[in-house]
C-alpha positions, 0 to 999 in steps of 0.5 A: 504926940504920946502915941508916936512916942509910945510907937517908938518905945515899942512897949519897952522893947525899943532897943531890941526892935530898932537894933534888929531893924538896923541890923537887917537893913545893913545886912540887905544893903551889904548884900545889894552892894556885894551883888552889884559889884559881883555882877559888874565884875562878871560882866567885865570878865564876860566882855573880855572873853567875848572879845578875845574869841573874835 
């Protein structure tokens, strides 16, 4: 159990390490959500243009 606690403590830098992981994870998730929403919007736009052309 002490090895796990030592791992979570990160040698005294736990606040910095875990906050960096959290910020990175939130950034990646945010970019993924933004990309998927943009893709869906562009697909709808493309379908409208394709259908209006005939």
